[in-house]
N, C-alpha and C positions, 0 to 999 in steps of 0.2 A: 504493500500500500504506500510505503514511503516513495518508491519509484514512480508509481502512478501520480501521487501528489506532486512530486517534483516536476514530472512531465507536464502536468496541468498548469503548474505555476509558471513554467517556462513558456508554455503556449500563451497563457494570459499576458505575460510580460511582452511577448512578441507582438500580440495583437495591439497592445497599448502603446507601442513605440511611436513616438512622434516623428514627423519628417524633419530631418536636421537641415539647418541652413547651409548654403555652400560656403566655401572658404573665402579668403580675401580675393580681390579682383584679379591679381596676378596669377592665381591658381586655375582660373577658368580657361579651358582650351576649346577650340572650334571642334565640335563633334560632328561626325557624319550623320546623315539622316538615319534615324532609328526605325528600321522596317519592322513590321509585325513578325515576331519570331515564329508564329504558326502559319505564316504565308506559304502556300504551295507554289512550286515553279510550274509555269504554263507557257505554251508557245502560241502566240497569236497567228492566225492563218491569213493567207493572201486572198482567200475567197470565203464568202459567208458559208458555203456548203461544206467547207472543211474546218469550220470553227469548232474549237473545243468548248464544252459547256462549263459555265460558272455556276456553282451551287450557292443557293441563298444562305447567307450567314458566314460564308467563307471568304478568305482573303488570299490573293494570288500575287505573284511577282513575275514580271516579264521585262524585256528590253526592247526599245524601239530606236531605229536608226533615223538619221536626218531624212526628212520628207517621208518617213515611214507611215504605213497604214496597216492596222492589225484588226482582225475580226475575232470576236468571241460570241458564244451562243448562250442565251438564257431561255429556259422553258418556263412559261408563265401560265397561270390559270386565267379565268375570266373575271376574277373578283379583286385580287390584291394589286395595289400599286407596287411598282418595282423601281429600284434605283441601282445604278452601277456607277461607282466613283473611280476616278483614276488620279493618283498622285504621281506627277512626273518629277523625277529627281535627277537633274543634270549634275555634272561635276561642279561644285561651288566655285565661284570666283571667275567664271568665264564671261566674256562680254556677250550681251544678248541684243539682237536687233529688236526694234519696236514690235514687230509682228510675230516674233518667236513665241511659241506656246504650244498648247494642247487643245484638241477639240474632241469631245466625246459625244456620240450620238447613238440613239437606240431606234431601230427600225424593224418593221415586220417583214414577212416574206414577199410582200408586194411593193417594197421600197417606200412604204409610207413612214415618214419620220415621226416618231412618237414624242421625242424630246431631244434637245441637244444643248451643249454649253461650250463656249470658247473662252479660254483664259490665257492671257499673254503676260509677258514680263512688262509690257507697257513702256513708259518712258524711263523706268529705273535703270535700264541698260546693263543689268547683271543677272546671272542665273540664281535661282533659289527654288525650293520645292513649290510646285503649282498643283492645286487641286481643282478638278472639274468633275461634273457628273451629268448623266442623262437619266431620264425617268419616263416611265409609262404611267400616266395618271388617268385613271378611268373616271370620266366625267359623265354626269347624267345627260342623256341626249346625244352623246358623242357616237360617232359611227366607225372611227378607225382606232386601231390598237386596243380593241376591247376583247378580241377573241383569244381563247386559249391556244397555246401552241408555241412554236419556236420563234424567238426574236433574236436580233443580231446587234451586237455592240460593236461600233466602229470607233477605233481610237486613231486619231491622226495627229501627227506632229507637224505643226506649221512652222516653216523656216524661211528666212531670207537667203538669198544666194550667197551672201558673205558670212552666214552663220557657221559656227564651229561644227565639225563633222563628228564630234563625240557622240557615242550612244548614250541614251538616257535610260535609267532604271524606272520601272513602273510598279506602283503598288495598287492593285485592283481589288475592289470590294463590292460584293453584291448583297443588297438588302431588299426585303419586302416589307410592305406596310399593310396590315389587315384592312379589309373593307370596313366601312362604318354602317351601322344598322339604319341610321337616318342621316343622309348627307346634309340636310339643312340648307340654308341660303347660300347663294353663290356671289352675291354683291358685297363689295367691300364697303366698310363705313366711310362716309365722305370726310369726316373729321377724325383726327386722332392726335394724342398728345405728342408734340414734336419739339417742345422746349427742352434744352439740355439741363439736366439736374445739377445741383451744386456738387463739388468734388466730395467723394466719400470721406467721412470723418475717421479718426483713429490713428492717423499717421502711418508712415510706411512700415511695412513688415517684409522681411526678406523671404523670397520664394523664387528660386531659380527655375526657368522653364525647361521643358523636355526637349528632346531632339527629333520628335516626330509626332504624328497624330496618336500613335499607339501608346506612347508614354508621356503624353502631354500632362503638365502639372495642373492640378485642379485648383480653381480659384472661386471664391465667393466675392461679394461686393467688398471693395476695399482698395487700398493703395499698396502695390507690391513692388518691391525693390529687387533688381537682378543685375547681373553684369553680362554684357554682350560684346563679343569680339568681332572685328571686321570679317565679313563673309559668313557669320554665324546666323542661324535661324533658331529662335526659341518658340516653343509651342505651349499654349495654355488651353484649358477648357473650362467653361462656365455653364452651370445648369441654368437653363431659362425655361420656365414653365409656361403653360398656356396663359395668354393675356398679359405676359410680362414683356418688357423691353430691355434690351442690352445697350449700354453706352460704354464706349471704351476710348481711352486716350493713352498715348505713349510719350514719355518725355526723356530726351537725352540730356544728361548732365553736362555741365561746363567742363572744359579741358584747359589745363595750364600749358600743355605742350602743343606746338604747331600753330600755324596761322594761315587761314585760308577758308574758302567756302567750298563745300561739297554738295552739289545738287543731288536730290533723291538719295540722301544718306541713309534714311530709314524707311522701310516699307512695313505697314501694319495691315494685316488681312483678317477678314472674318469669314468663317465657313460654317455651314449648318451641320446638324447631326449625321446627315448622310454624306458629309464632306463635299457638299456643293457650295460653290463660291457665292458669297453674299455681297461683300464690299471690300474696298481697298483704298488706302491713302498713302501718300509719300511725303517725306519731310526733308528739307534742306538743312544743312548744319554749318555754322560758322564759328564754332568754338564756345559759344555761350549757350545757356539753357534754351532748348527748343522743344515745342510740344506739337503733337499731331493728334487730331481728334477725328474719329470716324463720324460720318454724318448720322443724324438720327434715323432710326429704323422703326417701322411699324411694330406694334405688339404682335407677338407670335399668335397666329390664328389659323384655323383650318381653311377659312375662306381665302387666305392669302394665295393659295395655290391657283386660284382663278385669275390672278393679276397677270397682266402682260409684261410688266417690268420684272427683270430677272431678280433684282434684290428683294422685292416684296414677295415674289413667287417662292423664293427660297426660304422665307420665314414661315413655313407651312406646318411645322410640327415642333412640339416641345422636345427637350433633350439637352445633350451637351453641345454647346456652340464653341467653336474653336477660334482662338486668336493666335496669330503667328507674327512675330516681329523679326525682320532681317536687317542687319547692319551691312551697308555696302562695303565691299572689299576696298573700294577707293578711299575709304576713311583712313586706312593704314598709311597711304602715301602722304597724307597731310598731318595726321595726328598720331601716327605710330600704330603698331600692331597689338598694343595691350588692350584688354577689355575696357569698355566704357560703361559708366553707370547708366542704368535704364530703370525707369519707373513706369509700370503699367497700372492705370487706374480703371477700375471696373465699377459700373453702377447698374444694378438690375432693379427696375422700377415696376410698379403695378402689383396688384394682388393676384396671386395664382388662382386660375379658374379651373373648373372641371372641364376636362377634355372631351373630345367626341366619343361616342359609344362604339368603340372598336369591336368588331366581331372576331376577337382573338387577342392574344397577348401583343401589346404595342411594341415590345422589345425596347430598342434604343430610343423610341419616339415617345418618351415620357420622362418625368423627373421623379425619382423615388427618394425615400428617406435616406437610403444608403448613399445616393448621389449627393445629397446635401451634407452628409457627414464627411464624404470624401472631399468636397469643396472646402469645408471648414478646416480639415486637417492638412490639405494639400496633397493627398494621395493621388497618384496617377492611376490609370485604368488597371494595369497589372498589379500595382500595390494594393488597390482596393479589392481586387479579386483574390489576392493572396490572403488579405486580412479576413475576407469572408470565409475562405477555406479554413483558416486557422480557428476562426470562431466555431465553425462546424465541428472541427476535430476536437476542440476544447469541450464543446457541449457533449460530444460523443464520449469523451474521456470522463466527464462528470457523470454521465449516465452509466457508464461501465463501472466507475468507482462506486456509485450508489448501489448498483446491483450486487457488486461483490460484497459490500458492507451488509446488505440485507441477507445475502446468502450466508455470510459468515455468522451473522447474528442468529439466524435460524439454526445453523449447524451447532452453535454453542449451546443454545437452549435445548436442542434435542439431545446433545451429549450429556448435559447435566441431568436431564430427566432419566436417561438410561442409567447413569451412575446412581441416582437416587433409587 
């Protein structure tokens, strides 16, 4: 029993371990993109009829060449909405032309396009991880992309003639969203709260970002301090429930070394729970404090999916919304290659509302009590999953220990009766 008790104590201690802050700024190194460790290798096809299938809930890895086009297959029913996201991961620090990027589209067997999204590096001029998605949304009264059967995902790399010839790594993820029992209205509210809230109170707290979507550091409302090196991308995730709005700003601290101005020094991006692009902003830097704020977004609502604008359309479900900040590699030429101080401020406004009546488990398209706990503690997805597993093991250990104690007690009583 001492062994069981010690094990249980160790498990409880592990579950309660807090997320430790990172070391001083000089200890931070540029990390490569952190791919999902469970991702399976797959090879995209040159023809839709040769495309390999993607399973719902699974993550895959592939490689795409300059001007490449790759096909994958998804088999869908006639009820659920479907999403396929692609994170393009070029080698960091390479120059990028304005139109360089990734296009993801989903089509049926008759070449009807169900949905598509293009995301480029824009005016920033340097490579970084890019996320885009395509979706099949079943709309009341719609006539295309509603039938069950085979659908095809086309991933295209858009490149300028002078773009680098390096291959890009891809992280591909397929998700489904259950149908709702009552779709409800399709018209968006004409008015919505668009004023920027005051900065979150409480002062800065240290929380270093992750190196990819999979290990993004969880945040709740607040002011979060990190260190970011030239060429580095930091990933965070924030739970945003139905009816809530997310506001985000990023501030680069002042520098005592160097003198000059770097255009597009910082890029701040927002992506939805299916890793579809929502919004992006860029910031120039001249050595003094500089702040970038993403534009106000509508509250998360089911009706947003009927909007024509990509940003509003992407705010279609509750769940983890992702923030990523990338510091330009050009900063190193003017201000040195040491990490710079970065503050990310997050505000989540509005009272959480009851979501739609899904005909099944919403999966990642919801905010749970465990999600809020992870945001409060700063645990990433893998850390939260490990913590849940340890809690289960600890509970099982307590149950086993209790059963052993009961059995031992019964045995003792029986032995005494026999002796008597």
